[in-house]
C-alpha positions in Angstrom: -0.1 0.1 -0.3 2.8 2.3 0.8 5.0 1.5 -2.2 1.5 2.0 -4.5 1.2 5.8 -2.7 4.7 6.7 -3.5 4.3 5.3 -6.7 1.4 7.6 -7.2 2.9 10.6 -5.7 5.5 10.0 -8.4 3.7 9.8 -10.8 1.5 12.8 -10.6 4.8 15.0 -9.7 6.4 13.2 -13.4 2.9 14.5 -14.6 3.1 17.8 -13.4 6.7 18.3 -14.4 5.6 17.2 -17.6 3.1 19.8 -18.2 5.1 22.3 -16.9 7.3 22.2 -19.8 5.2 22.0 -22.1 3.3 25.0 -21.0 7.2 26.7 -20.5 7.4 25.9 -24.6 3.9 27.1 -25.4 4.9 30.6 -23.6 8.3 30.5 -25.2 6.0 30.1 -28.7 4.1 32.4 -28.1 7.1 35.5 -27.0 8.9 34.5 -30.2 5.5 35.3 -32.6 5.0 38.5 -30.2 9.2 39.5 -30.5 8.4 39.1 -34.5 5.2 41.4 -34.3 7.4 44.0 -31.6 10.0 43.8 -34.3 7.5 44.3 -37.5 6.2 47.6 -35.4 9.3 48.9 -34.7 10.5 48.9 -38.4 6.9 50.5 -39.5 7.7 53.0 -36.7 10.8 53.5 -38.0 9.1 54.1 -41.6 6.5 56.2 -40.5 9.3 58.5 -38.6 11.4 58.8 -41.9 8.4 60.2 -44.0 7.3 62.0 -40.7 10.9 63.8 -41.4 11.0 64.3 -45.2 7.1 66.2 -44.6 8.6 68.0 -42.4 11.6 69.3 -43.8 9.6 70.0 -46.8 7.4 72.1 -44.7 10.5 74.1 -43.5 12.0 74.6 -46.7 8.3 76.1 -47.8 8.7 78.3 -45.0 12.0 79.9 -45.1 12.1 80.2 -48.7 11.4 83.5 -48.4 13.0 84.5 -45.3 16.8 85.9 -45.2 16.9 86.9 -42.2 19.7 85.0 -40.1 21.1 85.1 -36.8 24.0 82.8 -34.9 23.3 81.5 -31.4 25.8 82.7 -28.6 25.4 79.3 -27.0 24.1 75.6 -27.0 20.7 76.1 -27.0 17.5 74.1 -26.5 14.6 74.3 -29.5 11.0 74.9 -27.5 7.8 73.4 -28.9 6.1 76.4 -27.6 7.4 80.1 -27.0 7.4 79.9 -22.9 10.5 78.6 -20.3 7.8 75.4 -19.9 8.1 74.8 -23.2 9.0 70.9 -24.4 12.4 71.0 -25.9 12.5 69.5 -29.3 16.0 69.4 -29.9 19.6 71.4 -29.1 21.6 73.2 -31.1 25.2 73.7 -31.0 26.6 77.7 -30.0 27.3 79.5 -33.3 24.4 77.0 -35.3 22.7 79.7 -38.1 19.2 79.6 -37.9 16.4 81.4 -39.8 14.4 83.9 -38.5 10.1 83.2 -39.0 8.7 85.7 -36.4 9.5 87.2 -32.8 6.6 87.8 -30.1 7.3 88.0 -26.0 10.9 87.8 -25.9 11.2 84.8 -28.0 11.9 84.0 -32.0 10.1 81.2 -33.8 13.2 79.7 -35.9 14.1 76.9 -38.4 17.1 75.1 -38.4 17.7 72.0 -40.6 15.3 69.6 -39.8 13.5 70.8 -36.9 11.7 74.4 -36.3 10.3 75.8 -33.1 10.9 78.9 -30.3 14.2 80.0 -28.8 14.6 83.0 -25.9 16.0 86.3 -27.5 18.7 86.4 -25.4 20.5 83.0 -26.5 20.7 84.9 -29.9 23.6 87.0 -31.2 22.1 90.6 -31.6 22.6 92.3 -35.0 21.3 95.6 -35.8 19.0 93.8 -38.3 17.6 91.9 -35.7 16.8 94.9 -33.7 14.9 96.5 -36.5 12.8 93.8 -36.9 12.1 93.5 -33.1 11.5 97.0 -32.7 9.4 96.3 -35.6 7.6 93.7 -33.9 7.0 95.4 -30.5 5.6 98.3 -32.6 8.4 100.9 -31.9 8.7 103.7 -34.3 10.7 102.9 -37.0 12.2 105.7 -37.6 14.1 105.5 -34.1 15.3 102.1 -35.1 16.2 102.7 -38.3 18.3 106.0 -37.8 20.9 103.9 -36.0 21.8 102.5 -39.5 23.8 104.1 -42.1 22.0 103.1 -44.9 23.6 104.5 -48.2 23.5 101.8 -50.9 25.7 99.7 -48.3 26.6 96.4 -48.7 26.6 93.8 -45.6 28.4 90.8 -45.4 27.4 87.6 -43.4 28.6 84.2 -43.5 27.1 82.5 -46.6 24.8 86.1 -47.9 25.5 89.1 -48.9 22.9 91.6 -48.9 22.3 95.4 -50.4 20.2 97.8 -48.7 18.8 101.0 -50.4 17.3 103.4 -48.4 14.3 105.0 -50.0 11.8 107.8 -48.0 10.7 106.3 -45.2 11.6 102.4 -46.3 14.5 100.2 -46.3 15.0 97.7 -49.4 16.6 94.5 -48.9 17.6 92.2 -51.6 17.2 88.6 -50.7 19.5 85.3 -51.3 17.6 85.2 -54.4 17.5 88.7 -55.9 13.7 89.4 -54.7 13.5 92.8 -53.2 11.6 93.6 -50.0 11.1 95.9 -47.0 9.4 94.9 -44.0 6.0 96.3 -43.2 4.7 97.7 -40.4 3.6 94.0 -39.3 7.2 93.1 -39.2 6.3 90.5 -42.3 8.4 91.4 -45.9 6.2 93.4 -48.4 7.9 92.0 -52.1 8.5 95.3 -54.6 9.9 95.8 -58.3 13.4 94.6 -58.4 14.5 97.8 -59.9 13.9 99.8 -56.1 16.9 97.7 -55.0 19.0 99.1 -57.6 
């Protein structure tokens, strides 16, 4: 009787062990399947990210197409998703990075650089006379004060990769953009294009 009990106990243990091993095999197979699905999902996400970057790149090229207001950063700077101190950082640009200014509001520039656009505080941008004039216009300050700081008499100004010719006419300053277009900054701080002959 005792031997039957021991044999039954051994048989139950063996069956339980075999059943556990079978369950483990099934779970491992399920895990492999899920890992394959996960790998496909990660690949799909990567392809979507690439397409998003391509679209963003096209949008950025459209945004900066007509903008020739360029600035450089004082130090390594975080680009944020909104023009506040609490904005979420999108990327970090190294010191002396070139950025294209799209807009200005309440101490923040809306800028683009390479494949990203966002906002940076004005304190991180190296100031220039052109930037000061742009900010004055955006703040609604009278333009004669800001213009009087300049000595515009058909003067040439050279930045690192771009040459602009500025010509003064009564009450307006005309700029020649990188593609030869002639424009002036209007009272709202936006570019107004005019005949090229006005820049000659």
